[in-house]
N, C-alpha and C positions, 0 to 999 in steps of 0.2 A: 971461188970456194963454196959460196952459198948455193950456186947453181949445182955444183957437184953434190952437195949435201941433199939438195932437193931431188936430184936424180936418184940418189941412193934411197931416199925415203920413198919415192914413187915406186922404185924397183922392189923394195921390201914389202910395200903395201900390195903390190901385184902378186908377189910370191905368196904372201899370206892369204890373199884372196883365192889363189889357185889351190892352196893347201886345204882351205876350208871347203871350197867347191868339191875338190876330190874326196874329202872326208864325207861330205853330204851324199855324194854319188855312191860311195862305197857303203855307206850305212844301209842303203836299200838292199845290198847284196848280202849283208850279214844275217845270221840266223836268229839274232836277238835285236829287236828294234825298240826304240824308246817311245814313250807317250807322245813327245813332241814330234818325232818323225811321223808317227801315224796320223796325228792331227793335221800335219801339213800335206800328207799324201792320201788322206782318207777318200777323197772324191776323184782321185786320178783313175783314168781308164786302165783296166787290166788288173786292178787290185780287188781281191775278194777277201773280206774279213769274216772269219768263222768264230762264233762264240761256242766253245765246247764245254762251258760251265753247265750248271744245273738248269734244266729248261724252265723251272718255275722262277728262277732268278731272272732269266732272259725276259720272261713275260712281264715282270715288274719294271726292269730297267736294263738297258744295254747301250753299247756304242751305236750311234746312228749308222744305218747301212749294213750292220752286221747280220749275218745269217744264223739262225738257230741251228746249230750243228752238233747237238749233244750225242749223236751217234745213230746206230751202234758202231763204236770203234772197236769193241771187243765182244765176243760171243762164244757160245758153245761150239766145239768142233765135232767132227764125226765120231770121235772116241769119247764124247761127252766130258771133255775137259773144258771147264769154263774159262772165260776171259782170254780166249785166243783171238788172233786176227781173223776177221770175217773173210769169206770167200771173195776173190778178186772181183767177180761180176757184181756182187752186192755192194762192194765199196765203190766201184766205178759208177753204178747207178745212183748211189747216194751222193757222190761228189758232183755228178752232172746235175742232180736236182738242186744242189746248192749253187749252180751257175758257174762251176769251175771249168775253165778251158785249159788246154795244154799250155798256153802261154800266160796263164794267170800267175800273178804274184800273190801268194796266200799268206795272210797274217792270221795267226791263231791266238786266241786269248781265253782266259778262264776267270774265275772270281778273283784270283790273285791274293788271297788271304793267307793260305798255308802253302807249304812246300808240296803237299799232296795235290793242291789245285794245279800247280805248275806241271805236275806229273801227267795230268790229263792233256794239257797242251803238248807236252813232249811225246806222249803216246800218239797223238794225231799227226805230229810232225814226222815221227819215225814211220808211221803207216804210209804217209805220202812218199817218204824216201823209198820204202819197199816197192811202192807202185811206180817208182821211177820219176817222181816229181820233186826235185831238190829246191825249186824256187819257192821256198816257204820259210816263214820266220815266226818266232814267238814274241808276243808283246811283253816286254820286261815289266814285271809287277802286275800284269793283268788288269782286270777292271778296277781293282782297288786303287792302283796307281793312277788310272785314268780319272777316276772320280775324285781322288785326292788332289789332282792337278786342276780340278774344276773345269774339265773339258765337257762339251755338250753330251747329254744323254737323252734317251727316248724310251718310251714303252711301246712304240709302234713297230710291229714286226715287219721285217723286210722279206718280201717274197720275190725270188728271181723272176724276171719277166719271161726269160726263155732258158731252156736247159743248156748246160755247158757241153762242150765236145770232148771232155777229158777221156783220154785213153791210157791204159796202163802199160808200162814197160818194166816188167817185174825184175827187181834186183834182189834175188834170193840170198845174195851174199850178206845182207843185213839181218837175216833170220837164222837162228840156230835151232836144230831139232834135238830131241832127247838123245837120239842115237849118236849124233855128232858130239854132244856134250859128254856122254859116257865114254866115247872113244878118245876124247881129248883130255880127260882127267890124267894128271901126271905129266902132261906134255908141256911145251913152252907157252901154250895158250893161257892167257890170264883170265881167271874168272873173278868178277866183281859182284858182290852181294850188296844190293842197295836197300835192304830192309834195316830195321832198327837192330842195334847190336845185341839186345836180349834174345831176339829171334835167331840171329846169326849164331850166337854162342850155344843155343839150344836150351836156354833157361826157360823160355816160354815159346808158345806158338799160337796161331789162330786155331780155333776149335775145328774148322773144316780142313786144316792141313794135317795129313795123316802121321807125319813123323817130325821129330825135333832135329835141328841142326842145319848144316849147310853143305854145299858141294865141296868135296875134299880139295884142299889147296886154295880155296877162294880167299880173296881179300875182302875186308868189310869196309864199306864207305856208304853210310846211310844217306839216302836222298835228302833228308831233312837238314843235313849239314851243308847242302850246296846253295841254299838261298838265305837271305836275311829276313825271311818271313817272321813277323811277330816281334823282332828285335826293336825295341823302342817304338812299338806300334807300326813298324814298317810293313808295307805291302811285300809280296813275295818277289823282291828284286833278287836277281842272281848275284852271288858273290863275285868279287873282282876276279878276272882271269888269273892274276898272279897268285891269289889265295887258293883258287881251285887247283892250279898247277902244283902248289906246295902240298896241298892235301893229297893229290894224286901220287906224288913222290913219297909222301909220308905213309901211305897205305900199301906201298910196294908195287906201284904200277911203273913199268920200265919207261925210261925217257925216250926210247925208240918209238917214233910215231907210226912205224909200220908193224908194231907188235899186234898180234891178234888178241882181241879182248872180247869176252862174252859177258854181258851184264844180265842179271836176273834178280827177281824179287819174289814175292808171294804169287802175284798175278801178272807180272810183266808191266806194272804201272810205274812203280818206283824205278824199275830197271830202265824205263824210257827216259827218265831224267838223267840217269847215269850215262845212257847212250848220248843224250843231247850234250851234256857237259864234256864228255870225252871226245866225241866226234865233231860236234859243231863249234864248241868254244875252245877246246884245247888242241884240236887238229889231228887227232888220231885217225888214221885212214882205214883201219881194218877192225871196226867195231860192229858187233851184232847183238841182238837180244835173244836170249833163250825164251821163246814165246810161251812155252808151257810153264816155265819157271818152277818154283818149289811145289806149287799145287799139283803139277803133273809128276815131278820127280819123286815126291814123297809117297805117291800112290803106287809106285813101281818098286817092289822090294829088290829087284835086280839092280836098281840104281843106288850106288853107294852114297851114303851121307855121313858126315862127320859132326860130332858135337863135343862140347867142352874143350874146344881148342880155338885159338885165334888165327884160323886160316892157315896161310902158307907158313907162318912161323911155327905152328904146331904140327905141320904135315910131315909124315915120315915117308 
């Protein structure tokens, strides 16, 4: 009997070990990695860590081995609309200078203090997706979480010893243009506005945004609701997937993971966190960012905008 119990105990231990091992292996494939995961894998071959926070912060202190990668991840386009995705060849040259190869596992992090910090990481991750590189993840909580966990830090800059061989395989399905957005207003396409609700409602706007309001029929889901940044002095840890899923349902996003969703914000930065949550954390397969966002839409008087309404609830 005791022998039988011992065998069962050994078997259970083996099963638990396999489960933990599988979990550890899978963790590397997720788009959100923990401080502990990165600390264990920091010096592994093939991992490139990009610091997309403020460059002055990097020069003071950063994660050992991280590359100073503050951009430019957004720039002026040919129509002089600011904050758009740079040209492909510019991005490829930039990523090669950071030592990125086609088989690199890229970990992106930022200061990790506010939700807007995480938006910068999400924008870099989305840009990599557009360039056809899905093997990338965001460090949950950013540098603030790393520092709070008392992991090693340095002020010594890391300079890649040789250029990477990164090549782009463009995935334009992750990018929406203004013409596409205009054509899909009133269709089954779900628009998600990731700005603050006062801007969505049209009560206020940034001074350089030409008009008040939002894209007709859009849902409102502010990026700042997606993380625990600042709650009890917390770093910008992402909210639990179950809470995010409940929020998605609550703001009117369909349960169908194949639904077409277009996120936008003022400059496509908060929209990147919306993309990350929907595509990477909740598993929606058909998500894209309207790159020009409200900055572009509000400049074009032929582009309809709605105000003083709560999105699809008030859309006729």
